[in-house]
C-alpha positions in Angstrom: 28.7 34.2 7.5 31.4 31.7 8.5 30.9 28.0 7.5 30.6 25.8 10.5 32.9 22.9 10.2 33.5 19.7 12.0 36.5 21.3 14.0 33.9 23.9 15.3 31.6 21.1 16.4 34.5 19.3 18.1 35.6 22.6 19.9 31.9 23.2 21.0 31.3 19.7 22.4 34.8 19.2 23.9 35.5 16.0 22.2 38.1 14.9 19.5 37.4 15.5 15.7 37.6 11.8 15.3 34.6 11.3 17.8 32.7 13.9 16.0 33.2 12.1 12.8 32.0 8.8 14.3 28.9 10.3 15.7 28.1 12.3 12.3 28.7 9.3 10.3 26.5 7.0 12.4 29.2 4.9 14.0 27.7 5.0 17.5 29.5 1.8 18.7 32.8 3.6 18.6 31.8 6.3 21.1 29.9 6.6 24.4 26.4 7.7 24.7 27.6 10.9 26.6 29.7 11.8 23.5 26.7 11.2 21.1 24.7 13.6 23.2 27.4 16.3 23.3 28.2 16.2 19.6 24.5 16.3 18.5 23.7 19.1 20.9 26.8 21.1 19.6 25.8 20.4 16.0 22.4 21.6 16.6 23.6 24.8 18.6 25.8 25.6 15.7 23.4 24.8 13.0 26.1 22.6 11.6 25.3 21.2 8.1 27.2 18.3 6.9 29.5 18.7 3.8 28.3 15.8 1.8 30.8 16.5 -1.0 33.7 16.2 1.4 32.1 13.1 2.9 31.6 11.5 -0.5 35.4 12.2 -1.4 36.4 10.6 1.9 34.2 7.5 1.5 34.7 7.3 -2.4 30.9 7.3 -2.5 28.4 9.8 -3.8 26.0 8.7 -1.0 23.3 8.8 -3.7 20.7 6.1 -4.4 18.8 6.3 -7.6 15.1 5.6 -7.6 14.1 5.0 -11.2 10.6 4.7 -12.3 9.9 3.7 -15.9 7.0 5.4 -17.6 5.0 2.1 -18.4 1.7 3.8 -18.9 0.7 5.9 -21.9 -0.4 9.4 -21.2 -0.2 9.2 -17.4 2.1 10.7 -15.0 2.1 7.6 -12.6 4.0 9.1 -9.8 1.7 11.8 -9.4 -1.7 10.0 -10.0 -1.2 6.8 -8.0 -0.6 7.1 -4.5 1.3 3.7 -4.5 4.4 5.4 -5.4 4.3 8.1 -2.6 3.9 5.1 -0.1 6.8 3.1 -1.6 9.1 6.1 -2.1 8.4 7.2 1.6 9.7 3.8 2.8 12.7 4.1 0.5 13.6 7.6 1.6 13.2 6.8 5.3 15.7 4.0 5.2 18.1 6.0 2.9 18.0 8.8 5.3 18.3 6.7 8.4 21.7 5.4 6.8 23.1 8.7 5.6 22.0 8.3 2.0 19.9 10.6 -0.1 17.7 9.5 -3.0 17.7 10.9 -6.5 14.1 10.3 -8.1 14.2 10.1 -11.8 11.1 9.0 -14.2 12.3 7.4 -17.3 10.1 8.1 -20.4 8.9 5.4 -22.6 11.6 4.3 -25.1 14.5 5.7 -23.0 16.9 3.8 -20.6 18.3 4.7 -17.4 22.0 4.2 -18.3 22.6 7.9 -18.6 20.9 8.8 -15.4 23.3 6.6 -13.3 26.5 7.7 -15.0 25.7 11.4 -15.0 24.9 11.5 -11.4 27.5 9.0 -10.0 25.0 6.9 -8.3 26.1 4.3 -5.7 23.3 2.0 -6.4 19.6 2.2 -7.8 16.2 0.8 -7.0 14.0 0.4 -10.2 10.4 0.1 -9.9 8.1 -1.9 -12.3 10.5 -2.3 -15.0 9.9 -5.1 -17.8 12.8 -7.3 -18.5 13.2 -6.6 -22.1 13.4 -2.9 -21.6 16.4 -2.7 -19.0 18.4 -5.9 -18.5 20.6 -5.6 -21.5 21.3 -2.0 -20.7 21.8 -2.3 -17.0 24.5 -5.1 -17.4 26.7 -2.1 -18.4 26.2 -0.4 -15.1 28.9 -1.3 -12.4 26.7 -0.8 -9.4 24.3 -2.8 -7.5 20.6 -2.5 -8.9 17.5 -3.7 -7.0 14.4 -4.3 -8.9 11.1 -3.8 -7.2 7.9 -5.2 -8.5 9.7 -6.7 -11.6 10.0 -10.2 -12.8 13.5 -10.0 -14.2 15.2 -13.2 -14.7 19.0 -12.2 -14.3 21.5 -13.2 -11.7 23.3 -9.8 -11.8 20.4 -8.1 -10.1 18.6 -8.3 -6.8 14.7 -8.6 -6.5 12.1 -7.4 -4.1 8.5 -8.1 -4.6 5.4 -10.1 -3.7 3.8 -13.3 -5.1 1.5 -11.5 -7.7 0.0 -14.6 -9.0 -1.0 -15.7 -5.4 -2.5 -12.3 -4.8 -4.8 -12.5 -7.8 -5.6 -16.0 -6.7 -6.7 -15.1 -3.3 -8.6 -11.9 -4.5 -10.6 -14.0 -6.9 -11.0 -16.9 -4.4 -12.5 -14.4 -1.9 -15.1 -13.4 -4.5 -15.9 -17.1 -5.2 -16.3 -17.8 -1.5 -19.0 -15.2 -1.4 -20.9 -16.9 -3.9 -19.9 -15.0 -7.1 -19.0 -16.8 -10.4 -19.5 -14.1 -13.0 -16.3 -12.3 -12.0 -14.8 -9.5 -14.3 -11.1 -8.5 -14.0 -10.3 -4.8 -14.4 -6.6 -4.6 -15.0 -3.5 -2.7 -16.5 -2.1 -3.8 -19.6 -1.3 -7.5 -19.5 2.4 -7.8 -20.7 4.8 -10.9 -20.6 6.4 -11.2 -17.4 4.7 -8.2 -15.8 2.9 -7.7 -12.5 -0.5 -7.5 -14.1 0.1 -10.7 -15.9 0.8 -12.6 -12.9 -2.3 -11.2 -11.1 -4.4 -12.2 -14.2 -3.0 -15.7 -14.1 -3.9 -15.8 -10.4 -7.4 -14.9 -11.5 -7.7 -17.5 -13.9 -6.2 -20.2 -11.5 -8.9 -19.4 -9.0 -11.6 -19.8 -11.6 -10.4 -23.0 -12.8 -10.0 -24.5 -9.4 -13.5 -23.7 -8.7 -14.8 -25.2 -12.0 -15.9 -21.7 -13.3 -15.3 -21.2 -17.1 -12.9 -18.5 -18.0 -14.7 -15.8 -20.2 -12.6 -13.4 -22.3 -15.3 -11.0 -22.4 -14.9 -10.5 -18.6 -11.3 -9.2 -19.1 -11.0 -5.3 -19.2 -7.4 -4.6 -19.7 -6.2 -0.9 -20.0 -4.1 1.4 -17.7 -3.3 1.4 -14.0 -5.2 4.7 -13.1 -8.5 6.1 -11.8 -9.7 7.1 -15.3 -9.4 3.5 -16.7 -11.5 2.3 -13.7 -14.2 4.8 -14.6 -14.1 3.6 -18.3 -14.2 -0.1 -17.4 -17.1 0.5 -14.9 -19.1 2.1 -17.7 -18.2 -0.6 -20.1 -19.4 -3.5 -17.7 -22.8 -1.8 -17.1 -23.2 -1.1 -20.9 -22.3 -4.6 -21.7 -25.3 -6.2 -20.2 -23.1 -9.1 -19.0 -24.2 -10.9 -15.8 -21.3 -9.7 -13.9 -21.8 -9.7 -10.1 -18.2 -9.1 -8.9 -15.1 -7.4 -10.0 -11.4 -8.0 -9.2 -9.6 -4.9 -9.8 -5.8 -5.4 -10.1 -5.0 -2.1 -8.3 -6.9 0.0 -5.8 -6.6 3.0 -7.8 -8.5 1.2 -10.7 -11.1 0.0 -8.0 -11.7 3.5 -6.9 -12.6 4.6 -10.4 -14.9 1.6 -11.1 -16.7 2.1 -7.9 -17.5 5.7 -8.7 -18.5 5.0 -12.1 -21.0 2.3 -10.9 -22.3 4.5 -8.4 -22.9 7.2 -11.0 -25.2 4.5 -12.9 -27.1 4.2 -9.5 -25.6 0.9 -8.7 -25.1 -0.2 -5.1 -21.8 -1.5 -3.8 -21.6 -4.3 -2.9 -25.3 -5.3 -3.3 -25.3 -4.9 -7.1 -21.4 -5.3 -7.5 -19.0 -6.9 -5.2 -15.5 -5.3 -5.7 -12.0 -6.2 -4.4 -8.9 -4.3 -5.0 -5.2 -4.8 -4.5 -2.4 -2.9 -2.6 -4.4 -1.5 0.4 -3.3 2.0 -0.2 -3.5 4.5 2.8 -6.8 5.9 1.5 -8.8 2.7 1.1 -10.2 2.7 4.6 -11.3 6.4 3.9 -13.0 5.6 0.8 -16.9 5.3 0.6 -17.5 2.3 0.9 -14.2 1.2 2.4 -12.5 -1.0 0.2 -11.9 -4.8 0.5 -8.4 -5.4 -1.0 -5.4 -7.6 -1.0 -3.0 -6.0 1.3 0.6 -5.6 0.6 2.7 -3.5 3.0 3.8 -0.9 0.4 6.0 1.4 2.5 7.5 -1.7 4.1 8.5 -2.9 0.6 10.3 0.3 -0.1 12.1 0.0 3.2 13.2 -3.7 2.5 14.4 -2.7 -0.9 16.5 0.3 0.6 17.8 -1.9 3.4 19.0 -4.6 0.9 20.6 -2.2 -1.5 22.4 -0.3 1.5 23.4 -3.6 3.1 25.0 -4.4 -0.3 26.8 -1.2 -0.6 28.2 -1.3 3.1 29.4 -4.9 2.8 26.7 -6.2 5.2 24.9 -8.5 2.8 27.1 -11.6 4.1 24.2 -14.2 3.4 24.2 -13.2 -0.1 20.6 -12.5 -0.5 19.5 -11.9 -4.0 15.6 -12.1 -3.8 12.9 -11.5 -1.1 9.1 -12.2 -1.5 6.9 -10.3 0.9 3.6 -11.4 2.4 0.1 -10.6 1.3 -3.4 -11.0 2.9 -7.0 -10.1 2.4 -8.3 -7.1 4.2 -12.1 -7.3 4.5 -14.1 -4.0 4.6 -17.2 -3.2 3.0 -17.2 -3.7 -0.8 -17.8 -7.5 -0.9 -21.0 -9.3 0.1 -22.4 -12.7 -0.1 -24.2 -13.1 -3.4 -27.8 -13.9 -2.8 -29.7 -15.7 -5.8 
């Protein structure tokens, strides 16, 4: 079968090859609405498939954005088990596709870097999710492409940063529990590492306690992995400990789901026996039983913003020289926190 080319689309639509190129490359300001409609109809009728290799040669770009996810948790395929990643990846892919880019997803195993990934695939730029500074900055300084860190606390002017104020998120989550009369508040979190997201949320938890005059108790800290299984394990530990815990701040919704189901298996009522607040507002939180009270960040929007920033840099549109953006947070009240009655 003959391969359909841009010349065929031009012939079918009755416009010039240049006009077809403008439309197919999204340069709509250079052509009329009538031309755009004609070219799109012709391309659809002919089943035209763009030749991305040729387009890359013309633009001197691969039109590929790397999305690199370091494997920070042991014995856990985080991309599969945590819905957070599907939400944020969906946002990145949407914006990439709108701008004619494609994404290459790569999960980097513990102890390995992403330098080879970028070089082997000739990426135009990369978005890196949840990396720790000591693991990547030195290596990535060798890579001659723009890099946007997402949910990372990397102190390096060579890179771009998109994230939220995780300390503030931990603070408002704990403050919400305190406002409902709770003082014996456990925190169930992923591993607390220096300059990591979980460390910031932990510090927010401690700040809220201190502000309320509630003593910090180390035995109320449960630190493990950001996954459902650890939530179950932590719930079991809380019940078995015999500690007078009345509320739990889970630093990720996926942890909260495990903790709630664990406590329910012990015959505990949520929120009557334990009030629980999560963090993220995953799309499934409102469908969970009971619906989860949580700290909301717009996960898909975060992915979109990261992709927009990277593409603006690649296309020379980052005129303001934006290096860092912090997105908003708020509490979403549902059914897992109640006023403590004494």
